[in-house]
C-alpha positions as CSV (number, residue, x, y, z in Angstrom):
1,M,0.3,1.8,2.0
2,E,1.8,5.2,2.4
3,K,2.8,8.4,0.8
4,V,5.7,10.2,2.4
5,T,7.4,13.5,1.3
6,D,9.5,16.1,3.1
7,E,6.4,18.1,3.9
8,Y,3.8,15.5,4.8
9,S,3.1,11.8,5.3
10,I,0.0,9.7,5.0
11,K,0.3,6.1,6.3
12,Y,-2.3,3.4,6.5
13,D,-2.0,1.0,9.4
14,T,-3.8,-2.2,8.4
15,T,-3.9,-3.6,11.9
16,T,-5.9,-0.7,13.3
17,S,-7.5,0.5,10.0
18,T,-6.1,4.0,10.7
19,I,-4.8,6.5,8.2
20,V,-2.4,8.9,10.0
21,W,-1.9,12.3,8.3
22,K,1.0,14.5,9.4
23,G,2.7,17.7,8.2
24,I,1.5,20.4,5.9
25,M,-0.4,19.7,2.7
26,R,-0.6,22.5,0.2
27,L,-0.8,20.6,-3.1
28,N,-2.5,21.5,-6.4
29,G,-5.4,19.5,-7.7
30,K,-3.6,16.8,-9.6
31,E,-0.9,16.4,-6.9
32,Y,-3.6,14.9,-4.8
33,D,-4.2,12.0,-7.2
34,P,-1.8,9.6,-5.4
35,I,-3.6,10.3,-2.2
36,T,-6.9,9.6,-3.8
37,A,-5.5,6.3,-5.1
38,L,-4.4,5.4,-1.6
39,L,-7.8,6.2,-0.2
40,N,-9.5,4.1,-2.9
41,E,-7.2,1.2,-2.0
42,V,-8.2,1.5,1.6
43,I,-11.9,1.6,0.8
44,A,-11.5,-1.6,-1.4
45,L,-10.4,-3.4,1.8
46,E,-13.8,-2.5,3.3
47,P,-12.8,-1.9,7.0
48,T,-15.8,-1.8,9.3
49,L,-14.2,1.1,11.2
50,L,-11.9,3.4,9.3
51,T,-10.1,6.1,11.4
52,F,-8.5,9.3,10.0
53,N,-6.0,10.6,12.5
54,L,-5.5,14.2,11.5
55,Q,-4.1,15.4,14.9
56,E,-0.7,16.2,13.4
57,L,-1.9,17.5,10.1
58,K,-1.0,21.2,10.7
59,A,-2.4,22.6,7.4
60,L,-4.5,21.5,4.5
61,N,-5.4,23.7,1.6
62,S,-8.8,24.0,0.0
63,S,-7.9,21.3,-2.6
64,G,-7.1,18.9,0.2
65,I,-10.3,19.7,2.1
66,T,-12.2,19.1,-1.1
67,L,-10.5,15.8,-1.5
68,L,-11.5,14.8,2.0
69,G,-15.0,16.0,1.5
70,R,-15.4,14.0,-1.7
71,F,-14.0,10.9,0.0
72,I,-16.3,11.3,3.0
73,Y,-19.3,11.7,0.7
74,S,-18.4,8.6,-1.2
75,I,-18.4,6.6,2.1
76,R,-22.0,7.5,2.5
77,H,-22.8,4.8,0.0
78,K,-20.8,2.2,1.9
79,K,-23.2,1.2,4.6
80,N,-20.7,-1.3,6.1
81,I,-18.0,1.4,6.8
82,Q,-18.0,3.7,9.8
83,L,-15.6,6.6,9.7
84,L,-14.0,8.1,12.7
85,I,-12.0,11.4,12.5
86,Q,-9.5,12.2,15.2
87,G,-8.8,15.9,15.2
88,S,-6.9,18.5,17.2
89,Q,-8.8,21.5,18.6
90,N,-5.5,23.4,18.6
91,L,-5.6,23.6,14.8
92,A,-8.1,26.2,13.5
93,W,-8.6,24.6,10.1
94,Q,-9.7,21.4,11.7
95,K,-12.2,22.9,14.1
96,K,-13.9,24.7,11.2
97,S,-13.7,22.0,8.5
98,I,-14.1,18.7,10.3
99,K,-17.5,19.8,11.7
100,N,-18.7,20.5,8.2
101,F,-17.8,17.0,7.2
102,Q,-20.7,15.8,9.4
103,R,-23.1,17.4,6.9
104,L,-21.7,15.1,4.2
105,L,-21.8,12.0,6.5
106,P,-24.2,12.4,9.4
107,N,-23.0,9.2,11.2
108,L,-19.4,10.5,11.1
109,L,-17.7,10.0,14.5
110,L,-15.5,12.7,15.8
111,E,-12.8,12.6,18.5
112,W,-11.0,15.8,19.6
113,Q,-7.6,16.0,21.3
């Protein structure tokens, strides 16, 4: 499962249950629908540990942060899925936003590069 454009890519690796996000995502609300569909497909697989590797996601607009927040909040109800977010401390948006995701999902695991 993947979504690839000239500006960004999102790829799900089924062997590691990792979604790798790369590039710059500055989409409008409805443009995130295919990404929401991809995330819903991954959740349907019910991995016990799901990893979001955001280390190469250089920019994400407020609509994208909202999408991630809603997705993370929805995992709250999936007691059998643990979420790990791998972020980069070199990217200001990640340092600010990723910590806030822990408010939505207190058992969220964080790894910083």
